[in-house]
Backbone as CSV, one residue per row, in Angstrom:
resi,resn,N_x,N_y,N_z,CA_x,CA_y,CA_z,C_x,C_y,C_z
1,MET,-10.185,-1.229,-7.164,-9.992,-1.902,-5.900,-9.228,-3.201,-6.097
2,ASP,-9.467,-3.928,-7.183,-8.750,-5.176,-7.452,-7.249,-4.935,-7.541
3,LEU,-6.868,-3.823,-8.163,-5.446,-3.517,-8.292,-4.812,-3.232,-6.936
4,ALA,-5.555,-2.553,-6.065,-5.038,-2.281,-4.719,-4.821,-3.589,-3.963
5,PHE,-5.815,-4.511,-4.045,-5.646,-5.807,-3.386,-4.465,-6.559,-3.974
6,GLY,-4.305,-6.496,-5.291,-3.180,-7.170,-5.929,-1.851,-6.621,-5.444
7,ALA,-1.758,-5.309,-5.358,-0.513,-4.684,-4.896,-0.226,-5.029,-3.446
8,LEU,-1.278,-5.118,-2.643,-1.099,-5.413,-1.216,-1.003,-6.903,-0.931
9,GLY,-1.125,-7.730,-1.958,-1.047,-9.173,-1.770,0.368,-9.681,-1.526
10,ASP,1.357,-8.878,-1.846,2.742,-9.286,-1.670,3.185,-8.986,-0.237
11,PRO,3.761,-9.963,0.460,4.174,-9.750,1.852,5.165,-8.599,2.033
12,ARG,6.061,-8.411,1.076,7.021,-7.305,1.216,6.322,-5.952,1.103
13,ARG,5.368,-5.849,0.182,4.632,-4.588,0.056,3.765,-4.349,1.289
14,GLN,3.250,-5.415,1.878,2.505,-5.264,3.129,3.417,-4.697,4.219
15,GLU,4.622,-5.219,4.285,5.574,-4.731,5.293,5.962,-3.279,5.019
16,ILE,6.144,-2.929,3.759,6.449,-1.540,3.416,5.310,-0.630,3.877
17,MET,4.079,-1.045,3.646,2.940,-0.237,4.095,2.933,-0.089,5.612
18,ARG,3.275,-1.149,6.335,3.359,-1.049,7.802,4.426,-0.045,8.214
19,LEU,5.553,-0.072,7.513,6.650,0.821,7.858,6.293,2.292,7.645
20,VAL,5.595,2.581,6.566,5.339,3.989,6.221,3.948,4.469,6.640
21,TRP,3.182,3.610,7.290,1.817,3.973,7.644,1.764,5.207,8.534
22,SER,2.640,5.289,9.522,2.562,6.398,10.481,3.675,7.428,10.320
23,GLU,4.653,7.134,9.486,5.713,8.120,9.276,6.303,8.000,7.881
24,GLU,6.726,9.126,7.367,7.352,9.159,6.053,8.762,8.589,6.157
25,MET,9.161,7.812,5.174,10.501,7.216,5.172,11.105,7.312,3.781
26,ALA,12.414,7.502,3.737,13.133,7.470,2.466,13.219,6.025,1.990
27,SER,13.322,5.858,0.678,13.389,4.496,0.137,14.605,3.753,0.673
28,SER,15.702,4.464,0.917,16.893,3.797,1.473,16.624,3.286,2.887
29,ALA,15.850,4.032,3.667,15.495,3.582,5.023,14.568,2.373,4.958
30,ILE,13.645,2.389,3.998,12.759,1.233,3.818,13.592,0.016,3.440
31,GLY,14.506,0.203,2.503,15.368,-0.890,2.065,16.207,-1.473,3.185
32,GLY,16.553,-0.644,4.170,17.336,-1.112,5.310,16.631,-2.157,6.152
33,HIS,15.334,-2.258,6.002,14.558,-3.248,6.750,14.518,-4.611,6.066
34,PHE,15.055,-4.687,4.857,15.005,-5.923,4.073,16.421,-6.317,3.663
35,ASP,16.986,-7.299,4.331,18.352,-7.739,4.023,18.457,-8.448,2.683
36,ASP,17.380,-9.076,2.257,17.428,-9.921,1.063,16.777,-9.282,-0.172
37,VAL,16.544,-7.961,-0.135,15.887,-7.274,-1.237,16.790,-6.152,-1.743
38,SER,17.008,-6.109,-3.046,17.877,-5.085,-3.628,17.185,-3.722,-3.629
39,ARG,17.981,-2.674,-3.795,17.428,-1.323,-3.886,16.498,-1.207,-5.090
40,CYS,16.864,-1.864,-6.172,16.034,-1.852,-7.377,14.678,-2.490,-7.094
41,ALA,14.672,-3.594,-6.376,13.413,-4.275,-6.052,12.554,-3.407,-5.134
42,ILE,13.174,-2.733,-4.170,12.430,-1.822,-3.289,11.780,-0.730,-4.129
43,SER,12.537,-0.190,-5.070,12.011,0.846,-5.952,10.812,0.332,-6.755
44,GLN,10.897,-0.903,-7.228,9.782,-1.493,-7.973,8.556,-1.686,-7.084
45,HIS,8.779,-2.141,-5.849,7.666,-2.297,-4.907,7.012,-0.944,-4.628
46,LEU,7.824,0.080,-4.416,7.280,1.413,-4.154,6.503,1.931,-5.361
47,GLY,7.018,1.677,-6.557,6.317,2.087,-7.768,4.961,1.419,-7.882
48,MET,4.913,0.124,-7.588,3.653,-0.625,-7.640,2.665,-0.060,-6.617
49,LEU,3.134,0.185,-5.396,2.248,0.737,-4.373,1.735,2.104,-4.794
50,HIS,2.604,2.911,-5.363,2.184,4.246,-5.785,1.138,4.177,-6.893
51,ARG,1.373,3.329,-7.872,0.435,3.214,-9.003,-0.899,2.630,-8.592
52,GLU,-0.872,1.599,-7.768,-2.084,0.826,-7.514,-2.800,1.165,-6.213
53,VAL,-2.099,1.751,-5.255,-2.706,2.029,-3.953,-2.887,3.527,-3.734
54,VAL,-1.915,4.302,-4.149,-1.955,5.751,-3.966,-2.297,6.372,-5.312
55,GLN,-3.076,7.430,-5.298,-3.410,8.074,-6.567,-3.485,9.582,-6.385
56,ALA,-3.194,10.329,-7.455,-3.357,11.784,-7.425,-4.843,12.092,-7.332
57,ARG,-5.222,13.014,-6.482,-6.638,13.262,-6.230,-7.140,14.600,-6.751
58,ASP,-6.262,15.594,-6.924,-6.759,16.893,-7.357,-5.734,17.614,-8.222
59,SER,-6.084,18.807,-8.671,-5.224,19.545,-9.599,-3.936,20.030,-8.948
60,ASP,-3.864,20.042,-7.627,-2.645,20.449,-6.922,-1.698,19.278,-6.709
61,ASP,-2.022,18.131,-7.312,-1.234,16.910,-7.159,-1.117,16.466,-5.706
62,ARG,-2.133,16.739,-4.929,-2.158,16.179,-3.584,-2.368,14.687,-3.724
63,ILE,-1.751,13.951,-2.869,-1.816,12.496,-2.964,-2.884,11.978,-2.011
64,GLY,-3.643,11.025,-2.481,-4.658,10.401,-1.659,-4.507,8.894,-1.678
65,ILE,-5.263,8.249,-0.857,-5.198,6.791,-0.788,-6.564,6.197,-1.088
66,GLY,-7.206,6.748,-2.108,-8.553,6.304,-2.477,-8.693,4.814,-2.676
67,PRO,-7.868,4.174,-3.521,-8.022,2.732,-3.713,-7.819,1.933,-2.427
68,LEU,-6.894,2.370,-1.584,-6.672,1.675,-0.322,-7.897,1.817,0.573
69,LEU,-8.466,3.005,0.632,-9.659,3.201,1.443,-10.828,2.375,0.924
70,ASP,-10.954,2.256,-0.408,-11.988,1.397,-0.980,-11.801,-0.051,-0.540
71,ALA,-10.550,-0.517,-0.563,-10.259,-1.891,-0.164,-10.555,-2.106,1.320
72,ILE,-10.192,-1.140,2.151,-10.464,-1.240,3.592,-11.970,-1.259,3.838
73,SER,-12.683,-0.387,3.155,-14.138,-0.334,3.299,-14.770,-1.675,2.914
74,TRP,-14.306,-2.256,1.818,-14.835,-3.530,1.364,-14.564,-4.623,2.388
75,THR,-13.331,-4.684,2.927,-13.018,-5.731,3.901,-13.824,-5.551,5.179
76,ASN,-14.065,-4.299,5.589,-14.896,-4.059,6.760,-16.320,-4.537,6.527
77,CYS,-16.825,-4.296,5.335,-18.179,-4.744,4.979,-18.265,-6.272,5.029
78,VAL,-17.277,-6.947,4.483,-17.252,-8.411,4.494,-17.170,-8.915,5.939
79,ALA,-16.341,-8.275,6.760,-16.211,-8.689,8.158,-17.533,-8.511,8.897
80,ASP,-18.209,-7.388,8.665,-19.501,-7.156,9.300,-20.517,-8.211,8.870
81,PHE,-20.503,-8.543,7.587,-21.433,-9.551,7.069,-21.159,-10.913,7.688
82,SER,-19.874,-11.281,7.773,-19.532,-12.612,8.277,-19.865,-12.767,9.758
83,THR,-19.831,-11.679,10.522,-20.183,-11.781,11.936,-21.690,-11.755,12.147
84,ALA,-22.422,-11.309,11.125,-23.884,-11.228,11.245,-24.559,-12.579,10.970
85,ILE,-23.813,-13.512,10.345,-24.461,-14.786,10.010,-24.116,-15.856,11.017
């Protein structure tokens, strides 16, 4: 979970996640949203997100978002706790 938070701590990676949350996008389309970021940097951001946020879940290489879901669950728990006090 720490790695997922680390990967999502970068504002550009947060924006990439917003862009691809509801639809699949090619890396070139993602890069088109960032005037000041090179294609190489976009590729590095995508690699980091894939390694730290997305993970292979089964023998068919289906992709899951286990670490991201763990991070979301943790933040929801913290939010619930903070509103209870």
